[in-house]
C-alpha positions as CSV (number, residue, x, y, z in Angstrom):
1,M,78.2,19.8,118.5
2,E,75.0,19.5,116.5
3,Q,74.7,16.1,114.8
4,N,73.8,17.2,111.3
5,W,72.7,14.5,108.7
6,W,75.8,15.0,106.6
7,K,78.0,13.8,109.5
8,N,76.7,10.3,109.0
9,S,76.8,10.5,105.2
10,V,79.2,9.3,102.6
11,V,79.5,11.3,99.4
12,Y,80.3,9.9,96.0
13,Q,81.8,12.2,93.4
14,I,80.6,11.7,89.9
15,Y,82.6,13.2,87.0
16,P,79.6,13.2,84.6
17,R,81.7,13.2,81.4
18,S,83.3,9.9,82.3
19,F,80.7,8.1,84.4
20,C,78.2,6.5,82.0
21,D,77.1,7.4,78.4
22,S,73.4,6.6,77.7
23,N,73.2,7.6,74.0
24,G,76.4,6.4,72.4
25,D,78.0,9.8,71.7
26,G,81.0,8.9,73.8
27,V,80.2,11.4,76.6
28,G,78.7,10.5,79.9
29,D,75.4,12.1,80.7
30,L,72.6,12.6,83.2
31,N,70.6,9.7,82.0
32,G,73.7,7.5,82.3
33,I,73.9,8.5,85.9
34,R,70.2,7.7,86.4
35,S,70.9,4.2,84.9
36,K,73.5,3.5,87.6
37,L,71.6,4.7,90.7
38,W,71.0,1.0,91.6
39,Y,74.8,0.5,91.8
40,L,75.3,3.6,94.0
41,E,72.5,2.5,96.2
42,Q,74.0,-0.9,96.6
43,L,77.4,0.7,97.6
44,G,75.4,2.6,100.3
45,V,76.4,6.2,99.5
46,D,73.7,8.8,100.2
47,V,75.0,11.9,98.6
48,L,76.1,12.4,95.0
49,W,78.4,15.3,94.1
50,L,78.2,16.1,90.4
51,S,81.1,17.9,88.8
52,P,79.6,20.8,86.6
53,V,76.8,19.9,84.2
54,Y,76.0,23.5,83.3
55,C,76.4,25.0,79.8
56,S,80.1,25.4,79.0
57,P,82.5,25.6,76.0
58,N,84.6,23.0,77.9
59,A,87.9,24.9,77.9
60,D,88.4,23.4,81.4
61,N,86.0,20.4,81.2
62,G,83.0,22.3,82.5
63,Y,84.7,24.5,85.1
64,D,84.3,27.4,82.7
65,I,80.5,28.0,82.9
66,S,78.7,30.1,80.2
67,D,75.1,29.6,81.6
68,Y,74.4,28.7,85.2
69,Y,70.7,28.1,84.6
70,N,70.9,25.5,81.9
71,I,72.3,22.0,81.4
72,Q,75.2,21.4,78.9
73,P,73.3,19.7,75.9
74,E,75.7,16.8,75.7
75,Y,74.7,15.9,79.3
76,G,71.0,16.2,78.7
77,T,68.2,18.7,79.5
78,M,66.8,20.4,82.6
79,E,64.0,17.8,82.5
80,D,66.7,15.1,82.7
81,M,68.1,16.9,85.7
82,K,64.7,17.1,87.4
83,Q,64.2,13.4,86.8
84,L,67.6,12.6,88.3
85,L,66.8,14.6,91.4
86,D,63.4,12.9,91.8
87,Q,64.8,9.4,91.4
88,C,67.6,10.1,93.9
89,N,65.1,11.5,96.3
90,Q,63.1,8.2,96.0
91,R,66.2,6.3,96.9
92,G,67.1,8.5,99.9
93,M,70.0,10.1,98.1
94,R,70.8,13.8,97.8
95,V,72.5,15.6,94.9
96,I,75.0,18.4,95.5
97,M,76.0,20.6,92.6
98,D,79.4,22.0,91.8
99,L,79.3,25.8,92.4
100,V,81.9,27.5,90.3
101,V,81.7,31.2,91.2
102,N,85.3,32.4,91.4
103,H,85.2,32.7,87.6
104,T,83.0,32.1,84.6
105,S,83.6,31.3,81.0
106,D,84.6,34.2,78.7
107,E,81.6,33.2,76.7
108,H,79.2,34.0,79.6
109,T,76.8,36.9,78.8
110,W,78.2,38.8,81.8
111,F,81.7,38.8,80.4
112,Q,80.6,39.5,76.8
113,Q,78.9,42.6,78.2
114,S,81.8,43.4,80.5
115,R,84.5,43.4,77.7
116,S,82.3,45.5,75.3
117,S,83.1,48.9,76.9
118,K,84.4,50.5,80.0
119,T,81.0,52.0,80.7
120,N,79.0,48.9,80.4
121,P,76.9,48.0,83.5
122,Y,78.6,44.6,83.7
123,R,82.1,46.0,83.4
124,D,82.6,45.7,87.2
125,F,81.4,42.1,87.3
126,Y,85.1,41.2,86.4
127,I,88.5,42.6,87.4
128,W,90.0,44.9,84.8
129,R,93.2,46.9,85.1
130,P,95.3,49.1,82.8
131,G,98.7,47.7,81.8
132,K,101.9,48.9,83.4
133,D,105.1,49.7,81.6
134,G,103.9,48.1,78.4
135,G,102.9,44.8,80.2
136,P,100.5,43.3,82.7
137,P,99.4,45.3,85.8
138,N,101.6,43.1,88.1
139,D,103.3,39.7,88.2
140,L,100.4,37.6,89.5
141,S,100.6,34.1,87.9
142,S,97.8,31.8,86.7
143,N,97.5,28.4,88.5
144,F,97.6,26.9,85.0
145,G,100.9,28.6,84.1
146,G,101.9,32.0,82.7
147,S,100.5,35.4,83.7
148,A,97.1,35.8,85.5
149,W,96.4,38.8,83.3
150,E,95.1,38.7,79.7
151,Y,95.1,41.8,77.4
152,D,91.8,42.5,75.7
153,P,92.2,44.8,72.7
154,E,88.5,45.8,72.7
155,T,89.0,48.2,75.7
156,Q,92.8,48.0,75.8
157,E,92.9,46.7,79.4
158,Y,93.8,43.5,81.1
159,Y,91.4,41.1,82.9
160,L,92.3,38.8,85.7
161,H,92.2,35.0,85.3
162,F,93.7,32.7,88.0
163,Y,93.0,29.7,85.7
164,G,92.7,29.6,81.9
165,K,92.5,32.8,79.9
166,K,88.9,31.7,79.0
167,Q,88.1,31.7,82.7
168,P,88.0,35.4,83.8
169,D,87.7,36.0,87.5
170,L,84.6,37.5,89.0
171,N,84.7,40.7,91.1
172,W,83.2,39.7,94.4
173,S,83.6,43.3,95.8
174,N,80.6,44.2,93.5
175,P,77.4,43.8,95.5
176,R,75.4,43.5,92.3
177,L,77.4,40.5,91.2
178,R,76.8,38.8,94.6
179,Q,73.1,39.3,94.3
180,E,73.2,37.6,90.9
181,I,75.0,34.7,92.5
182,W,72.5,34.4,95.4
183,K,69.7,34.4,92.8
184,M,71.3,31.6,90.9
185,M,72.1,29.5,94.0
186,N,68.5,29.8,95.2
187,F,67.2,28.7,91.8
188,W,69.1,25.4,92.3
189,I,68.1,25.1,96.0
190,D,64.4,25.6,95.0
191,L,64.9,22.8,92.4
192,G,65.6,20.4,95.3
193,I,69.4,19.9,95.4
194,G,71.1,18.9,98.7
195,G,73.9,21.4,98.7
196,F,77.0,22.7,97.0
197,R,80.6,21.8,96.5
198,M,82.3,25.2,96.1
199,D,85.1,25.3,93.6
200,V,88.2,27.3,94.7
201,I,86.0,29.3,97.1
202,D,89.0,30.6,99.0
203,L,89.8,32.8,96.0
204,I,86.6,34.9,96.0
205,G,88.1,37.4,98.5
206,K,91.1,38.1,96.3
207,D,92.8,41.5,96.2
208,P,94.9,41.5,93.1
209,D,96.3,45.0,93.7
210,Q,97.8,43.8,97.0
211,G,98.8,40.4,95.5
212,I,96.3,38.5,97.7
213,R,95.0,35.3,96.2
214,E,93.5,33.0,98.9
215,N,92.0,34.0,102.2
216,G,91.5,37.6,101.3
217,P,90.2,40.1,104.0
218,K,86.6,39.9,103.0
219,L,86.4,36.2,102.2
220,H,84.5,35.2,105.4
221,E,82.2,38.3,105.2
222,Y,81.2,37.1,101.7
223,L,80.6,33.5,102.9
224,Q,78.4,34.7,105.8
225,E,76.4,36.8,103.4
226,M,76.1,33.8,101.1
227,N,74.9,31.7,104.0
228,R,72.2,34.3,105.1
229,E,71.0,34.8,101.5
230,T,70.9,31.2,100.3
231,F,71.6,27.8,101.9
232,G,71.5,29.0,105.6
233,K,67.7,28.9,105.4
234,H,67.8,25.1,104.5
235,D,69.3,21.9,105.8
236,L,72.0,21.5,103.1
237,L,75.6,20.2,102.9
238,T,78.2,22.8,101.8
239,V,81.9,22.0,101.3
240,G,84.5,24.5,100.1
241,E,87.6,23.7,98.1
242,C,90.4,25.5,100.0
243,W,93.9,24.8,98.8
244,G,95.4,27.4,101.2
245,A,93.7,26.3,104.4
246,T,95.3,25.7,107.8
247,P,93.3,24.2,110.7
248,D,92.9,27.8,112.1
249,I,91.3,28.8,108.7
250,G,89.4,25.6,108.6
251,R,87.7,26.4,111.9
252,L,86.6,29.8,110.5
253,Y,84.8,28.1,107.6
254,S,83.2,25.2,109.5
255,D,82.5,26.3,113.1
256,P,78.7,26.2,113.1
257,D,78.6,29.3,115.3
258,R,80.1,31.4,112.4
259,H,77.3,30.4,109.9
260,E,79.5,29.8,106.9
261,L,80.0,26.2,105.5
262,S,79.5,22.6,106.7
263,M,83.1,21.7,106.0
264,I,86.0,22.3,103.6
265,F,88.4,20.3,101.5
266,Q,91.9,21.0,102.6
267,F,94.9,19.7,100.7
268,E,97.8,19.6,103.1
269,Q,98.1,15.8,103.0
270,I,97.9,15.8,99.2
271,Q,101.0,17.9,98.9
272,L,103.3,15.6,100.9
273,D,104.9,13.8,97.9
274,K,106.5,16.9,96.3
275,Q,109.9,18.3,97.0
276,P,109.9,20.7,99.9
277,G,109.4,24.3,98.6
278,G,109.0,22.9,95.1
279,H,106.3,22.5,92.5
280,R,103.9,19.6,92.9
281,W,105.4,18.1,89.7
282,D,108.8,17.8,91.5
283,L,108.2,14.4,93.0
284,K,109.4,12.7,96.2
285,P,108.3,9.6,98.0
286,L,105.7,9.9,100.7
287,E,107.0,9.7,104.3
288,L,104.3,8.0,106.4
289,P,105.1,10.0,109.6
290,D,104.4,13.2,107.7
291,L,101.0,11.9,106.6
292,K,100.1,10.8,110.1
293,A,101.1,14.2,111.5
294,V,98.9,16.1,109.0
295,F,95.8,14.0,109.4
296,T,96.2,14.0,113.2
297,K,96.6,17.8,113.3
298,W,93.3,18.2,111.4
299,Q,91.5,15.6,113.5
300,K,92.6,17.3,116.7
301,E,92.3,20.9,115.9
302,L,88.8,20.8,114.3
303,D,87.4,18.5,117.0
304,G,84.5,20.3,118.6
305,H,85.0,23.5,116.5
306,G,84.3,22.3,112.9
307,W,84.1,19.3,110.7
308,N,86.6,17.4,108.5
309,S,86.1,16.1,105.0
310,L,88.0,12.9,104.3
311,F,89.2,12.2,100.8
312,W,92.1,10.7,98.8
313,S,91.0,11.4,95.3
314,N,88.9,13.7,93.1
315,H,88.8,14.9,89.5
316,D,91.9,17.0,90.1
317,L,94.1,14.3,91.6
318,P,95.6,11.0,90.5
319,R,94.2,7.6,91.5
320,I,95.1,7.0,95.1
321,V,95.9,3.3,94.7
322,S,98.5,4.2,92.1
323,R,99.8,7.1,94.1
324,W,100.2,5.7,97.6
325,G,99.2,2.0,97.2
326,T,100.3,-0.2,94.4
327,D,99.1,-1.1,90.9
328,G,100.8,-4.5,91.3
329,A,100.2,-7.8,93.0
330,Y,98.8,-6.1,96.2
331,R,96.5,-3.6,94.4
332,V,93.3,-5.0,96.1
333,E,94.9,-5.1,99.6
334,S,96.4,-1.7,99.3
335,A,93.2,-0.2,98.0
336,K,91.3,-1.6,101.0
337,M,94.1,-0.4,103.4
338,L,93.9,3.2,102.1
339,A,90.1,3.1,102.5
340,T,90.4,1.8,106.1
341,V,92.9,4.6,107.0
342,L,90.5,7.3,105.8
343,H,87.0,6.0,106.7
344,G,88.1,5.2,110.2
345,M,88.6,8.9,111.0
346,K,86.2,11.6,112.1
347,G,84.6,13.5,109.2
348,T,82.5,13.0,106.1
349,P,84.2,10.6,103.6
350,Y,84.2,11.3,99.9
351,I,84.6,8.5,97.4
352,Y,85.7,9.4,93.8
353,Q,84.1,7.3,91.1
354,G,86.0,4.1,90.5
355,E,87.9,4.4,93.8
356,E,85.6,1.7,95.1
357,L,86.9,-0.6,92.3
358,G,90.6,0.2,92.8
359,M,90.8,2.0,89.4
360,T,94.4,3.0,88.6
361,N,96.3,5.7,86.8
362,M,96.4,5.5,83.0
363,P,99.6,4.1,81.4
364,F,100.1,7.2,79.2
365,A,102.9,6.6,76.6
366,S,103.8,10.3,75.9
367,P,103.4,13.7,77.3
368,D,101.4,14.5,74.2
369,D,98.7,12.0,75.3
370,F,97.6,14.3,78.1
371,T,94.7,16.5,77.0
372,D,93.8,18.5,80.2
373,I,94.6,22.3,80.0
374,E,96.8,22.1,83.1
375,S,98.8,19.2,81.8
376,R,99.3,20.8,78.4
377,N,100.5,24.1,80.1
378,I,102.9,22.2,82.4
379,C,104.3,20.3,79.3
380,R,105.0,23.6,77.6
381,E,106.6,25.2,80.7
382,R,108.7,22.2,81.5
383,R,110.0,21.7,78.0
384,A,111.0,25.4,78.0
385,A,112.7,24.9,81.3
386,G,114.9,22.1,79.9
387,F,113.2,19.0,81.4
388,S,113.6,15.9,79.4
389,E,110.5,14.2,77.8
390,E,111.0,11.2,80.2
391,E,111.1,13.6,83.3
392,I,107.9,15.3,82.1
393,L,106.1,12.0,81.4
394,T,107.1,10.6,84.9
395,S,105.6,13.7,86.6
396,L,102.4,13.7,84.6
397,R,101.9,9.9,85.0
398,A,102.1,10.4,88.7
399,K,100.1,13.6,89.3
400,A,98.1,14.7,86.2
401,R,94.4,15.3,86.5
402,D,93.8,13.2,83.3
403,N,94.5,10.1,85.4
404,A,91.2,10.5,87.3
405,R,89.2,11.3,84.1
406,T,89.4,8.1,82.2
407,P,85.9,6.5,81.7
408,M,84.4,4.5,84.5
409,Q,85.0,0.8,84.1
410,W,81.7,-1.0,84.2
411,S,82.4,-4.3,82.6
412,Q,84.5,-6.3,80.2
413,E,82.4,-5.2,77.3
414,P,84.1,-2.9,74.6
415,Q,85.0,0.5,76.0
416,A,84.5,-1.0,79.5
417,G,80.7,-0.7,79.1
418,F,81.0,3.1,79.4
419,T,79.7,3.8,75.9
420,T,78.6,2.0,72.7
421,G,80.4,4.7,70.7
422,T,83.9,6.2,70.7
423,P,84.7,7.5,74.2
424,W,85.7,11.2,74.6
425,F,88.9,10.0,76.4
426,P,90.6,6.6,76.2
427,V,89.6,3.8,78.5
428,N,92.3,2.4,80.8
429,P,93.3,-0.9,79.1
430,N,93.1,-2.8,82.5
431,Y,89.3,-2.5,82.4
432,T,89.2,-6.2,81.3
433,H,90.0,-7.3,84.9
434,I,89.2,-4.1,86.9
435,N,85.5,-3.3,86.4
436,A,82.2,-3.1,88.4
437,Q,80.8,-6.3,87.1
438,Q,83.9,-8.3,88.2
439,A,83.7,-6.5,91.6
440,L,80.0,-7.3,92.1
441,D,80.7,-11.0,91.3
442,D,83.5,-11.2,93.8
443,P,82.5,-11.2,97.5
444,D,86.1,-10.2,98.5
445,S,86.2,-7.3,96.1
446,I,87.2,-3.7,97.0
447,F,83.6,-2.7,96.2
448,Y,82.2,-4.8,99.0
449,Y,84.9,-3.7,101.4
450,Y,83.9,0.0,100.7
451,Q,80.2,-1.1,101.1
452,K,81.0,-2.3,104.7
453,L,82.9,0.9,105.5
454,V,80.0,3.0,104.3
455,A,77.6,0.9,106.4
456,L,79.8,1.3,109.5
457,R,79.7,5.1,109.1
458,K,75.9,5.0,109.3
459,H,75.6,2.6,112.2
460,A,78.6,3.1,114.5
461,P,78.5,6.5,116.3
462,I,82.1,5.9,117.5
463,L,83.2,6.8,113.9
464,T,81.2,10.1,113.8
465,Q,81.5,11.2,117.4
466,G,84.4,9.4,119.0
467,S,87.8,10.9,119.9
468,Y,90.9,10.2,117.9
469,E,94.3,9.3,119.3
470,L,97.4,8.5,117.1
471,L,99.7,5.7,118.1
472,C,103.4,5.2,117.1
473,P,103.6,8.6,115.3
474,Q,107.2,8.0,114.0
475,D,106.7,4.4,112.8
476,P,107.6,4.5,109.1
477,D,105.3,1.6,108.1
478,V,102.3,1.4,110.4
479,Y,99.4,3.9,110.7
480,A,97.5,3.1,113.9
481,Y,95.0,5.1,115.8
482,L,92.3,4.7,118.4
483,R,88.7,5.9,118.3
484,R,87.0,6.1,121.7
485,W,83.3,6.7,122.5
486,Q,81.2,6.0,125.6
487,G,83.6,3.4,127.1
488,E,84.2,1.7,123.8
489,T,87.6,1.6,122.0
490,W,88.3,0.8,118.3
491,L,91.8,0.4,116.9
492,I,92.4,1.2,113.2
493,L,95.6,-0.6,112.2
494,C,97.1,-0.3,108.8
495,N,100.4,-1.5,107.3
496,F,101.1,1.2,104.6
497,H,103.7,-0.8,102.7
498,Q,104.4,-4.0,100.7
499,T,106.7,-5.4,103.4
500,T,105.7,-7.1,106.7
501,A,105.6,-4.8,109.7
502,S,105.4,-5.4,113.5
503,F,103.0,-3.7,116.0
504,S,102.1,-4.0,119.6
505,Y,99.1,-2.9,121.7
506,P,98.1,-4.2,125.2
507,G,95.0,-6.2,124.7
508,Q,93.0,-8.3,122.3
509,G,91.1,-7.1,119.3
510,K,87.8,-8.4,117.9
511,A,88.0,-7.9,114.1
512,I,85.1,-5.7,112.9
513,L,86.6,-5.4,109.3
514,S,89.9,-6.4,107.7
515,N,91.4,-7.0,104.3
516,Y,93.0,-10.4,105.3
517,S,91.5,-13.3,107.1
518,Q,91.6,-12.9,110.9
519,P,90.9,-14.9,114.0
520,E,87.7,-13.9,115.9
521,L,89.9,-12.5,118.6
522,R,93.5,-11.4,117.9
523,D,96.2,-10.9,120.5
524,L,97.6,-7.5,119.7
525,T,100.6,-7.5,122.0
526,H,102.9,-8.9,119.3
527,V,101.4,-8.5,115.8
528,S,103.1,-9.2,112.5
529,L,101.3,-7.3,109.8
530,R,101.2,-8.7,106.3
531,P,101.8,-6.5,103.2
532,Y,99.2,-3.7,103.2
533,E,97.3,-5.4,106.0
534,A,94.5,-3.3,107.5
535,A,91.9,-4.0,110.1
536,I,89.5,-2.3,112.5
537,Y,89.4,-3.9,115.9
538,Q,87.1,-3.5,118.9
539,I,89.5,-3.6,121.8
540,Q,89.2,-5.9,124.8
541,E,91.5,-4.0,127.1
542,S,94.0,-6.0,129.2
543,E,94.2,-5.3,132.9
544,E,97.6,-3.7,132.6
545,S,96.3,-1.0,130.2
546,L,93.3,-0.1,132.3
């Protein structure tokens, strides 16, 4: 397969609202990002994905866009955006924008026009239907709870919204709408961005009359048209958010012969700690063999036919060290272990801001402390369903999106050095000992471990091109796999739990990277792994194994 630049890249996701505030208003901004480019360069990442910075009334923290061509004033100006692009370019970094085109804000001019009358030229930019039997057109539900249909008294019809009612869904079957989207995408490409992360892109082919949400019949036709009309003419990174993807679907998106996207985010592994058949708020412990099976399936089935994205966390997910590592005594070891598991695989890794510091979930005291639209809707639904306050709090503490949105922890200064003012969202109180300054001062920090993993990705072709082979698939504690390339073999070996574990492999291993001290050569035939121990070994094969 073609060796595109983004196969050797590591992407760092910035949630601008919470990254760095340059002017003391409590909200992160573009100039705050510019002020920390030295830090990102030191980490070694070469692609920055910005969550939306477009104009928005912030009903869903920027994922409800009212103007695609302008910057939200609290983030800065278009001139600030151009300066950010220029300075990233000087440092060899690319910026990818969040493309939110399944829906807009209800304050977007298109929707204001669309709702004004049934004969308005923009009416068909959105999905309108008459009611049925005194209620909505059908029983489609919103991903944020409740009906996906909202009655609008102006024209006495319902509009579709798969997210908040202030986020009406766009009608992609309208070619005029698609032309407007291509025009907007080309505007940003011409400005010099390095690509797009595409929000819930698997929903654009929806057919609400047939009850089809993800993976609609014309989805890939639309994406191929998008490719032809916009980024296909350039060397850009494109990644689609696809909650409903299987490996077969993943190949449709990312096979280069199909001219669609570079890769997708699939979420199969992220759904393994919920009750089978239940809601993601119905918790269960993660079973490691399940995780290994999912990762291995995607590694194998996309190999040679597409490309994987590798991620643990983002702005919609809780902090991974709290979720599948530990916040306790082994926080540093477990954060390094989780990084090792992921970055040793084939694909493009994504680091969510603060992950490289081992930032944790927030110790929320009450369900009412959660401010995100999804969390508030879930509180309301679960209270109505009879769940106790303690049950609701336990679920939200584990899974709520708010956990990822607390301000970046830069230092021990007040408000973690994020702002000189009052932050828009509370800072996690553990910032006094978990922060970037502390990490940069400690040669054994999680930050420097991530730095080494990022450097390996760029200089070791075995990681980007080698084969993948899972070992001991049913072991409940150890995640071990091999990477092979041109006669070389690497073993990625990780103890996923806080207890000791045993492992055996015929041969010796030269430690390339590990989160505990290691001998220069380690006999792997009988290994006792310490809590959350992780290492990458270059294998010196024994004669019996050859």
